[in-house]
C-alpha positions in Angstrom: 113.4 113.8 109.3 111.4 116.8 108.1 108.2 117.7 109.7 105.2 116.1 107.9 103.4 118.3 105.5 99.6 118.2 105.8 97.2 119.3 103.1 93.4 118.9 103.3 91.8 116.4 101.0 89.0 118.8 100.3 91.4 120.8 98.2 91.6 117.8 95.8 89.0 116.2 93.6 88.7 112.8 95.2 85.6 112.1 93.0 88.0 112.0 90.1 90.3 109.6 91.9 87.3 107.3 92.6 86.2 107.5 88.9 89.7 106.7 87.7 90.1 103.7 89.9 86.7 102.3 89.0 87.3 102.5 85.3 88.0 99.3 83.4 91.1 99.9 81.2 93.5 97.0 80.8 96.6 97.5 78.7 95.6 98.1 75.0 92.1 99.3 76.0 92.7 102.6 77.7 90.0 104.7 75.9 87.6 105.1 78.9 90.3 106.4 81.2 91.7 108.7 78.5 88.2 110.2 77.8 87.6 110.7 81.5 90.9 112.6 81.8 90.2 114.7 78.7 86.9 115.8 80.1 88.5 116.7 83.4 91.4 118.7 82.1 89.6 120.6 79.4 88.8 123.7 81.6 92.5 124.0 82.5 94.4 123.2 79.3 93.3 123.4 75.7 96.5 122.1 74.1 96.3 118.3 74.1 96.2 115.5 71.6 96.1 111.7 71.4 99.0 110.2 69.4 98.9 107.2 67.2 99.9 104.9 70.0 96.9 106.1 72.2 98.9 108.2 74.6 97.2 111.4 75.8 99.7 114.3 75.7 98.8 117.6 77.5 101.1 120.5 76.6 101.7 123.6 78.7 103.7 126.1 76.8 106.6 127.9 78.5 110.3 128.5 78.6 113.1 125.9 78.9 113.6 123.4 80.2 111.2 121.1 78.4 109.9 118.7 81.0 107.9 115.4 80.6 105.8 113.9 83.4 104.4 110.5 82.7 101.8 108.3 84.3 100.3 105.2 82.7 96.5 104.8 82.2 96.5 101.0 81.8 96.0 98.4 84.5 96.7 94.7 84.8 94.0 92.3 83.9 93.1 89.1 82.0 92.4 88.2 78.4 90.3 85.2 77.3 92.4 82.5 75.6 90.1 79.5 75.8 86.4 78.6 76.5 85.8 75.0 77.1 82.5 73.0 76.4 81.4 73.5 80.1 81.6 77.2 79.8 84.8 77.6 81.8 86.7 80.6 80.6 90.5 80.4 80.8 92.6 83.5 80.5 96.1 84.8 79.9 97.7 87.5 82.1 97.9 91.1 80.9 100.7 92.2 83.3 101.8 90.1 86.2 99.8 88.6 89.1 100.2 86.4 92.1 97.6 83.9 91.0 96.5 83.1 94.6 95.3 86.7 94.9 92.9 86.2 92.0 90.9 83.3 93.5 87.4 84.3 94.4 87.7 87.7 92.8 84.9 89.3 90.7 85.7 90.1 87.1 83.8 91.8 84.3 84.2 90.5 80.7 84.0 93.2 78.1 82.1 92.2 75.0 80.7 94.3 72.2 77.3 94.0 73.8 78.4 95.1 77.3 79.9 93.6 80.5 79.3 90.1 81.8 80.2 89.4 85.5 82.0 86.4 86.6 84.0 84.9 89.5 87.5 83.5 89.3 87.6 80.0 90.7 89.4 76.7 90.5 88.4 73.1 90.2 88.1 70.9 93.2 91.6 70.8 94.7 91.3 67.2 95.8 90.5 66.0 92.3 92.6 68.2 90.0 95.5 69.9 91.8 98.0 68.3 94.1 97.6 69.4 97.7 100.2 72.1 98.6 100.8 73.1 95.0 100.4 76.8 94.2 98.0 77.2 91.3 99.1 78.8 88.1 97.2 80.9 85.6 96.4 77.7 83.7 94.6 76.2 86.8 92.1 79.0 87.3 89.1 80.0 85.2 86.2 82.5 85.2 82.7 81.1 86.0 79.9 83.3 84.6 77.1 80.9 85.4 76.7 80.5 81.6 77.3 77.4 79.4 79.3 77.5 76.2 76.3 78.1 74.0 75.0 80.9 76.2 78.4 82.6 76.3 78.5 82.6 72.5 75.0 84.1 72.3 76.2 86.9 74.6 79.2 87.6 72.4 81.9 86.2 74.6 85.0 85.1 72.6 88.7 84.7 72.7 90.7 87.9 72.9 88.3 89.8 75.1 89.3 91.4 78.4 88.3 90.4 81.9 88.8 93.2 84.3 89.1 92.9 88.1 85.8 94.1 89.6 86.7 95.6 93.0 85.5 99.2 93.4 87.0 102.2 95.2 86.6 101.8 98.9 87.4 104.0 101.9 88.7 101.8 104.8 88.1 102.1 108.5 90.7 104.9 108.6 89.1 107.4 106.2 92.5 108.5 105.0 93.2 105.1 103.6 91.6 103.9 100.4 91.5 100.6 98.4 90.7 99.6 94.9 91.7 97.5 91.9 93.8 99.9 89.8 95.7 102.2 92.1 98.6 101.3 89.8 98.6 103.7 88.1 95.4 105.7 88.4 97.0 107.3 91.4 99.7 108.7 89.1 97.0 109.8 86.6 95.2 111.7 89.3 98.4 113.4 90.4 99.1 114.6 86.9 95.5 115.9 86.6 95.9 117.8 89.9 99.2 119.3 88.7 97.6 120.5 85.4 95.1 122.5 87.5 97.9 124.2 89.4 100.2 125.5 86.6 99.4 129.2 87.0 102.8 130.1 88.5 104.9 127.6 86.6 106.9 129.1 83.8 108.6 126.2 82.0 107.4 124.0 79.2 105.7 120.8 80.4 104.3 117.8 78.7 101.9 115.7 80.9 101.8 112.3 79.2 99.2 109.7 80.1 100.7 106.6 78.6 99.4 103.3 77.4 100.6 99.7 77.7 103.0 100.3 80.5 102.1 97.0 82.2 103.1 94.9 79.1 106.3 96.7 78.0 106.4 100.5 78.7 105.4 101.0 75.1 103.5 104.3 75.3 106.4 105.9 77.2 108.8 104.9 74.4 106.9 106.5 71.6 105.9 109.6 73.4 109.4 110.3 74.8 110.7 110.0 71.2 108.2 112.5 70.0 108.6 115.1 72.8 112.4 114.7 73.3 112.4 116.3 76.8 115.3 117.8 78.7 114.4 115.7 81.7 111.5 113.5 82.8 109.8 111.9 85.8 107.6 108.8 85.8 104.9 109.3 88.4 103.9 105.8 89.5 103.4 103.6 92.5 105.7 101.2 94.4 105.2 98.2 96.7 104.8 99.1 100.3 106.1 96.4 102.6 105.1 97.9 106.0 103.1 94.8 107.0 106.3 92.6 106.7 108.8 91.8 109.4 111.5 94.0 107.7 109.6 97.1 106.4 111.3 99.7 104.2 108.4 101.6 102.6 105.2 102.6 104.4 101.8 103.8 103.4 101.5 107.3 104.9 105.3 107.6 104.9 105.5 110.1 102.1 106.3 110.0 98.4 108.9 107.4 97.3 112.0 108.1 95.1 113.1 104.9 93.3 116.9 105.1 93.1 117.2 101.8 91.4 114.8 99.2 90.1 115.2 95.9 88.2 116.3 97.6 85.0 117.1 101.3 85.6 119.3 103.6 87.6 117.5 107.0 88.2 119.4 110.2 87.4 121.2 111.2 90.7 121.2 114.9 89.9 117.4 114.9 89.3 116.9 112.9 92.5 118.9 115.6 94.4 116.6 118.3 93.0 113.5 116.3 94.1 115.0 115.9 97.6 115.7 119.6 97.9 112.1 120.4 96.8 110.8 118.1 99.5 112.9 119.9 102.2 111.5 123.2 101.1 108.0 121.9 101.5 108.6 119.9 104.7 107.5 116.7 102.9 108.9 113.3 104.1 110.5 111.2 101.4 111.0 107.4 101.3 114.0 106.0 99.3 113.7 102.8 97.4 116.3 100.4 95.9 114.7 97.3 94.5 115.5 94.4 92.2 111.8 94.1 91.1 109.9 95.8 88.3 110.4 99.0 86.4 108.5 102.0 85.2 107.9 104.2 82.2 111.2 106.0 83.2 113.2 103.1 81.7 112.1 103.7 78.2 112.1 107.4 78.6 115.7 107.5 79.8 117.0 105.6 76.7 115.0 107.6 74.2 116.9 109.2 71.3 120.3 110.3 72.7 119.2 109.8 76.3 117.0 111.6 78.8 117.7 112.2 82.5 114.8 110.5 84.3 113.6 109.8 87.8 110.7 108.0 89.4 108.5 109.5 92.1 105.8 107.1 93.4 103.2 106.4 96.1 103.6 103.4 98.3 100.9 100.8 97.7 100.0 97.6 99.7 98.9 94.6 97.7 100.2 95.8 94.4 98.7 94.2 91.3 95.7 92.8 93.1 92.0 93.7 93.2 92.5 95.2 96.7 95.5 97.6 96.6 95.7 100.0 99.5 97.2 103.5 99.8 97.1 106.6 102.0 95.5 109.8 100.6 98.2 112.0 102.2 100.9 110.3 100.2 99.0 111.3 97.0 98.6 114.9 98.1 102.2 115.2 99.2 103.3 113.9 95.8 101.3 116.6 94.1 102.8 119.3 96.3 106.3 117.9 95.9 106.2 117.9 92.1 104.6 121.3 92.0 107.4 122.7 94.1 110.0 121.1 91.8 108.3 122.5 88.7 108.3 126.0 90.1 112.1 125.9 90.5 113.3 123.2 88.0 116.8 122.2 87.0 117.6 123.2 83.4 119.9 120.3 82.9 120.7 117.2 85.0 124.0 115.6 84.1 125.9 113.1 86.2 
């Protein structure tokens, strides 16, 4: 195993990471994160636009190959689908959750008049749910402390979003952070830090901050078709299992390469280039083969006539919860890894 690379966090704008994680932007409502990113990258790149889908595309001109790096702006959340006469607000999932992880969590309902706080709760187990039964999304509701009439007066209605309310938090180990939307604001942060560091990179790069990944990878599909890259990498997160009895991915263990997920086989040639870049920078890598989930890379790789694509991610504990956890050094190492790859990129990656 290579010696661990160590970069100081003060070289990175952790205030941006905090702001990204604290923003409320469920799939289909990514504007606030997009505006935050635009304001941040303006001093470093003037060539950017928002496409019809809502993706933010940042273009760095250069020579071949034409590279696409994608990270999604959206997060999982809830959407109101019913308000009963008692003021109980029932919701549909936007993305996927383990419902037990939602109980007791704070949420903020986004109305045209502002945000209304609430708590996810459940009826008395002894009266309404069989003991031992795992509750479903239909068993839980949001309690705002308001009755039906008061909710209507405040503009609460079906179709509005309810975002998880946990904020950015540094844990007992100051290198470990927690928050509600590390998936994939961590990836957005990595792309922003790369945009700042493009001075010695010669090739053409499209940094794409995609929309609606959590509900179907839709932003990646349209942007990849528009860009038609020579190769691409989805910069995302993956589930750490280091608290289990049979761990394979650790927070603090380095960036992860996803070789296979539930729906995609990553390009082997591109993975080899990534591994070579890691060796040059003495960065530890973790390898993942999983039957669960997928990323923007899936829709990128089948765009047009096909695009060689890979996935580089950061290991996260408690994925798709209000209290995800990751290690700052993994984020920094992913920036350094991708920067090294972009300085000496493959022109083509066929297998």
